[in-house]
C-alpha positions as CSV (number, residue, x, y, z in Angstrom):
1,X,85.0,81.4,85.5
2,X,86.0,78.9,87.8
3,X,83.5,76.1,89.3
4,X,83.5,78.1,92.8
5,X,82.4,81.1,91.5
6,X,79.9,79.7,88.9
7,X,78.0,78.2,91.9
8,X,78.0,81.3,94.1
9,X,76.7,83.2,91.0
10,X,74.1,80.7,90.2
11,X,73.0,80.8,94.2
12,X,72.3,84.2,94.2
13,X,70.0,84.0,91.2
14,X,68.0,81.2,93.0
15,X,67.8,83.1,96.1
16,X,70.6,81.6,98.1
17,X,73.3,84.1,99.8
18,X,76.6,83.7,101.5
19,X,76.2,83.7,105.7
20,X,78.6,85.9,107.5
21,X,80.3,82.4,108.4
22,X,81.5,82.3,104.7
23,X,78.9,79.4,104.5
24,X,76.5,78.9,101.6
25,X,72.9,78.5,102.8
26,X,69.2,79.8,102.1
27,X,69.2,83.2,102.8
28,X,67.8,84.1,106.3
29,X,64.9,86.7,106.8
30,X,65.5,89.7,109.1
31,X,63.0,89.7,111.9
32,X,59.7,90.8,109.9
33,X,60.5,88.1,107.5
34,X,61.1,90.6,104.5
35,X,64.6,91.0,102.7
36,X,65.3,94.1,100.5
37,X,67.3,93.0,97.6
38,X,68.5,94.4,94.3
39,X,68.3,93.2,90.9
40,X,69.0,94.1,87.3
41,X,72.2,96.2,88.4
42,X,73.5,98.1,85.1
43,X,75.9,100.8,84.2
44,X,74.0,104.0,83.0
45,X,76.6,106.6,82.2
46,X,80.3,107.6,82.2
47,X,80.6,110.3,84.9
48,X,84.4,111.3,84.3
49,X,87.2,111.1,81.6
50,X,86.5,110.3,77.9
51,X,84.4,107.5,76.2
52,X,86.4,104.5,74.8
53,X,86.3,103.4,71.3
54,X,83.1,102.0,70.8
55,X,81.4,102.5,74.1
56,X,77.7,103.0,73.9
57,X,76.9,105.0,77.7
58,X,75.3,108.5,78.0
59,X,78.6,110.8,78.6
60,X,77.2,114.0,79.9
61,X,80.4,115.7,81.1
62,X,83.6,116.4,79.4
63,X,86.0,116.6,82.8
64,X,89.1,116.3,81.0
65,X,88.9,119.4,78.8
66,X,86.7,121.5,81.4
67,X,88.6,120.5,84.5
68,X,91.6,118.6,83.4
69,X,90.2,115.4,85.1
70,X,91.2,112.6,82.3
71,X,91.6,109.8,85.1
72,X,90.2,109.3,88.5
73,X,88.1,107.2,90.8
74,X,86.0,106.8,93.6
75,X,83.1,109.5,93.5
76,X,81.8,109.9,96.9
77,X,78.6,111.7,97.1
78,X,77.1,113.6,99.8
79,X,73.8,115.4,100.6
80,X,74.5,119.0,100.3
81,X,70.6,120.2,99.9
82,X,67.3,118.8,98.8
83,X,68.6,118.6,95.1
84,X,72.5,119.3,95.5
85,X,75.4,116.5,96.0
86,X,78.8,117.2,96.6
87,X,81.4,114.5,95.1
88,X,84.9,113.4,96.1
89,X,87.0,111.7,93.5
90,X,90.2,110.3,94.6
91,X,93.7,110.4,93.0
92,X,93.1,112.3,89.8
93,X,95.2,112.5,86.3
94,X,95.7,115.5,84.0
95,X,96.4,116.1,80.5
96,X,98.3,113.3,79.4
97,X,96.6,110.2,80.8
98,X,96.4,107.0,78.9
99,X,94.0,104.2,79.4
100,X,95.9,101.0,80.6
101,X,96.1,98.7,83.4
102,X,98.1,100.7,85.8
103,X,95.2,103.3,86.7
104,X,96.4,106.7,87.0
105,X,99.2,108.2,85.2
106,X,99.7,111.7,82.8
107,X,100.3,115.0,84.3
108,X,98.9,117.3,87.1
109,X,98.4,114.3,90.1
110,X,96.1,115.4,92.5
111,X,95.3,113.3,95.5
112,X,91.4,114.5,95.4
113,X,89.0,116.7,93.4
114,X,85.8,118.2,94.5
115,X,82.7,118.2,92.1
116,X,79.0,119.5,92.6
117,X,75.8,118.3,91.0
118,X,72.2,119.4,91.0
119,X,71.0,116.7,88.2
120,X,68.3,115.1,89.6
121,X,67.0,113.0,86.5
122,X,69.7,110.3,86.1
123,X,68.3,108.0,83.3
124,X,70.8,109.8,80.7
125,X,73.6,110.5,83.5
126,X,74.7,112.3,86.3
127,X,75.7,116.1,84.9
128,X,78.3,117.8,87.1
129,X,77.8,121.4,87.3
130,X,81.3,122.7,88.2
131,X,84.3,121.6,90.2
132,X,86.5,123.5,92.8
133,X,89.2,124.9,90.4
134,X,92.9,126.2,90.8
135,X,94.2,129.6,89.6
136,X,94.8,127.8,86.1
137,X,91.2,126.7,85.7
138,X,91.9,123.1,86.7
139,X,90.2,120.9,89.6
140,X,92.7,121.4,92.3
141,X,93.3,119.4,95.3
142,X,91.5,119.7,98.7
143,X,92.9,117.2,101.4
144,X,96.7,117.9,101.1
145,X,98.8,115.0,99.6
146,X,102.3,114.3,100.0
147,X,103.5,113.2,96.5
148,X,107.3,114.4,97.3
149,X,108.5,111.2,99.6
150,X,106.8,108.3,98.8
151,X,108.2,106.3,101.4
152,X,106.8,108.8,104.0
153,X,103.7,110.2,102.6
154,X,102.0,109.1,99.3
155,X,98.8,110.5,98.9
156,X,95.2,111.5,101.0
157,X,92.0,109.8,99.6
158,X,88.7,110.6,100.7
159,X,86.6,107.6,102.5
160,X,83.2,109.4,103.1
161,X,81.7,112.6,103.6
162,X,78.7,114.4,105.1
163,X,77.0,117.9,105.9
164,X,75.9,118.4,109.4
165,X,74.3,121.6,110.2
166,X,75.7,124.2,107.9
167,X,79.0,122.3,107.5
168,X,80.6,119.9,105.0
169,X,82.8,117.4,106.1
170,X,84.8,114.6,104.3
171,X,86.8,111.7,106.2
172,X,90.0,110.8,104.7
173,X,93.2,108.7,105.1
174,X,96.6,109.8,104.5
175,X,98.5,107.1,102.9
176,X,102.0,106.0,103.4
177,X,102.4,102.4,101.6
178,X,100.1,100.8,99.4
179,X,101.3,97.5,100.1
180,X,100.6,96.5,103.8
181,X,100.1,92.8,104.6
182,X,96.5,91.3,104.3
183,X,95.2,93.7,102.4
184,X,96.3,96.7,104.4
185,X,96.9,100.1,102.9
186,X,99.5,101.5,105.5
187,X,98.3,105.1,106.8
188,X,99.9,107.8,109.0
189,X,96.5,108.6,110.2
190,X,92.9,109.4,108.9
191,X,91.5,112.7,109.8
192,X,88.5,115.2,108.4
193,X,88.7,118.8,106.5
194,X,85.9,120.7,106.8
195,X,84.0,123.4,104.9
196,X,81.5,126.1,106.4
197,X,81.1,128.0,103.2
198,X,79.0,125.7,101.0
199,X,82.1,123.7,100.2
200,X,84.0,126.2,98.4
201,X,87.3,126.5,101.0
202,X,88.4,123.4,103.2
203,X,90.2,123.0,106.2
204,X,92.2,120.3,108.1
205,X,90.6,119.4,111.3
206,X,93.3,117.7,113.5
207,X,90.9,117.3,116.7
208,X,89.5,114.3,114.7
209,X,92.5,112.0,114.3
210,X,92.6,108.4,113.9
211,X,95.6,106.5,114.6
212,X,97.1,104.3,111.7
213,X,95.5,100.8,113.1
214,X,92.1,102.4,113.9
215,X,89.2,100.6,112.5
216,X,87.8,103.7,111.2
217,X,90.8,104.5,108.9
218,X,88.0,104.1,106.4
219,X,84.6,105.3,107.2
220,X,80.7,105.3,105.6
221,X,78.5,107.8,106.9
222,X,75.0,108.0,106.9
223,X,72.1,110.0,109.0
224,X,69.0,108.1,110.7
225,X,67.0,110.7,113.2
226,X,69.3,112.5,115.5
227,X,72.4,110.3,114.8
228,X,75.1,109.8,112.3
229,X,76.4,106.3,112.0
230,X,79.8,105.7,111.2
231,X,80.8,102.1,109.6
232,X,84.5,101.6,109.4
233,X,87.3,99.1,108.7
234,X,91.2,99.6,108.7
235,X,92.8,101.1,105.9
236,X,92.6,98.6,102.9
237,X,90.5,96.0,101.9
238,X,90.9,92.8,104.4
239,X,89.1,94.2,107.7
240,X,85.8,93.2,109.5
241,X,83.4,96.1,109.5
242,X,82.7,98.4,112.7
243,X,80.3,100.6,113.7
244,X,80.2,104.2,115.7
245,X,77.6,106.9,115.8
246,X,77.4,110.7,117.3
247,X,75.3,113.7,117.1
248,X,75.9,115.6,114.0
249,X,76.9,118.7,116.5
250,X,79.7,116.4,117.7
251,X,81.4,115.5,114.8
252,X,84.5,117.3,115.8
253,X,84.1,115.6,119.5
254,X,85.7,112.0,119.4
255,X,85.1,111.7,123.1
256,X,81.2,111.8,122.4
257,X,81.5,109.2,119.9
258,X,79.6,105.9,120.8
259,X,80.9,102.8,119.7
260,X,78.8,99.5,119.6
261,X,80.0,96.5,121.4
262,X,78.0,93.5,120.0
263,X,79.2,91.5,123.0
264,X,78.2,93.7,125.8
265,X,74.9,95.0,123.2
266,X,75.5,98.6,124.0
267,X,76.8,101.7,123.0
268,X,80.1,102.9,124.7
269,X,80.9,106.3,124.7
270,X,84.4,107.6,123.8
271,X,86.4,104.1,123.9
272,X,86.9,102.9,120.4
273,X,88.6,100.0,121.6
274,X,85.2,98.7,122.7
275,X,83.7,98.3,119.2
276,X,83.5,94.9,118.0
277,X,82.9,93.5,114.3
278,X,79.3,93.9,112.7
279,X,79.9,92.4,109.9
280,X,82.9,89.5,108.9
281,X,85.6,90.6,106.7
282,X,86.8,91.1,104.5
283,X,85.1,94.5,103.8
284,X,86.6,97.8,102.0
285,X,85.6,101.1,100.8
286,X,81.7,100.9,102.0
287,X,78.9,103.3,101.6
288,X,76.2,103.5,103.7
289,X,72.1,104.5,103.1
290,X,69.2,104.4,105.4
291,X,66.4,103.6,102.5
292,X,63.3,105.7,103.7
293,X,60.6,103.9,101.5
294,X,61.8,100.3,102.4
295,X,63.0,101.0,105.9
296,X,66.3,99.1,105.5
297,X,69.9,100.2,105.9
298,X,71.8,99.1,102.7
299,X,75.7,99.1,102.6
300,X,77.9,98.5,100.0
301,X,81.6,97.2,99.8
302,X,84.4,96.1,97.9
303,X,85.1,92.3,98.4
304,X,88.6,90.8,98.0
305,X,88.5,87.1,98.2
306,X,92.4,87.1,98.6
307,X,91.9,88.2,102.2
308,X,89.2,85.7,103.3
309,X,89.9,82.4,104.4
310,X,86.9,81.1,102.9
311,X,86.4,82.9,99.6
312,X,83.1,83.1,97.6
313,X,84.4,84.5,94.6
314,X,87.7,83.9,92.6
315,X,87.9,88.0,91.7
316,X,87.1,91.0,93.7
317,X,83.7,92.0,93.6
318,X,81.2,94.7,94.8
319,X,78.8,93.3,97.5
320,X,75.8,94.9,99.3
321,X,73.9,94.0,102.8
322,X,70.9,95.3,104.3
323,X,69.4,95.5,108.0
324,X,66.2,97.0,109.7
325,X,68.7,97.2,112.7
326,X,72.2,98.5,111.9
327,X,73.5,96.4,114.6
328,X,72.3,93.0,112.8
329,X,73.2,92.8,109.1
330,X,71.6,90.4,106.6
331,X,74.1,88.5,104.8
332,X,76.1,89.8,102.0
333,X,75.1,89.2,98.3
334,X,76.5,90.1,94.9
335,X,76.3,93.6,93.6
336,X,78.2,94.1,90.7
337,X,81.2,91.9,89.7
338,X,83.7,93.9,87.4
339,X,83.9,97.1,89.2
340,X,85.4,98.6,92.4
341,X,83.6,100.6,94.9
342,X,79.9,101.6,94.9
343,X,79.5,105.1,96.3
344,X,75.5,105.5,97.1
345,X,73.7,108.6,95.6
346,X,72.1,110.1,98.7
347,X,69.3,111.6,97.3
348,X,67.8,108.5,95.4
349,X,67.0,106.8,98.9
350,X,63.2,107.2,98.7
351,X,62.3,105.3,95.3
352,X,62.4,102.1,93.8
353,X,66.3,102.2,92.6
354,X,69.3,102.7,94.0
355,X,72.3,104.6,92.1
356,X,76.1,104.7,92.7
357,X,79.0,105.7,91.3
358,X,81.5,103.0,90.8
359,X,84.7,103.0,89.3
360,X,86.7,100.7,87.0
361,X,90.6,100.1,86.9
362,X,91.5,99.6,83.6
363,X,90.2,103.0,81.9
364,X,90.7,104.3,85.4
365,X,87.4,106.3,85.6
366,X,84.0,106.4,87.2
367,X,80.6,105.4,86.1
368,X,77.1,105.8,87.3
369,X,75.1,102.7,87.7
370,X,71.8,101.6,89.2
371,X,69.7,98.8,90.2
372,X,66.1,97.8,91.1
373,X,65.1,97.4,94.5
374,X,62.5,94.6,96.0
375,X,61.2,93.6,99.3
376,X,60.8,89.8,99.3
């Protein structure tokens, strides 16, 4: 570990955080002088794939034999009921998948797959009840992936999902090229699929389409009161974070979206270009929650030091921020150093722990994690 990263981690342990300006300083309290922190983050269980030799984790699912899901990532969760969540996974590999350093491989490549879970007792892992299947009994692709001409259209990756009324919605990005500059993944567009039959069948909703350079090419949805809030970035891991909101009934009407302009300190309706950054980048693959018990927003995201002029770690890590006011975030802190993405469990929003699913590239699979919450 390099000296800069050792300093960063030791400061975190001591209660010192990294400011949005990239300067190490004493953590600034929020307006009510209390800050929500996460400690003792640990890996609880494997969610997908097969256990590795010597792995000592709960493993309640057999996604390979049951659904032909041997390798996958993400695990984006959204609330479907008081005791039910849906989960969107990313690029998925079938039989023949081998653990290596190159991520997905093997047969039956699907750009995304969906699972459902009613398991609320997570200390021994998150049990999947079912997945959406094709005629061969294998997990099927939902958001159409190209895969035919990789120079034009590679894959379709979910970024967040939410239920509004009786309609389930997933935001996804249509990837053209993973190798853009400054941490960009180049897209043809980003859009929505929706389901009106409890997540069984899905249709593309072209009326919500974000252009390739949109700061809402990737998003994180969360509801508070009458509003659905949407924190977004350009696709990839190099952008700052931006903010929008809308009423749930208006999710298919982009003209009704309101975008936060921090310079003017107001919401601007129907004009995405008015949005200004709410959090210094680089921010990628975010997840958002309003925590009912502590009355704080929690944002988790992927941090890549390669796209930071003043990097705070030498390697990629998952960071988190908290806020009382969604337009005014505290300084980012380290959540977990060796995985990517942290998709929060939306039903675990009223206790003393956060639960999330994260991914690890080497085994190219997903894991259930948890951390202890403290208000200090």
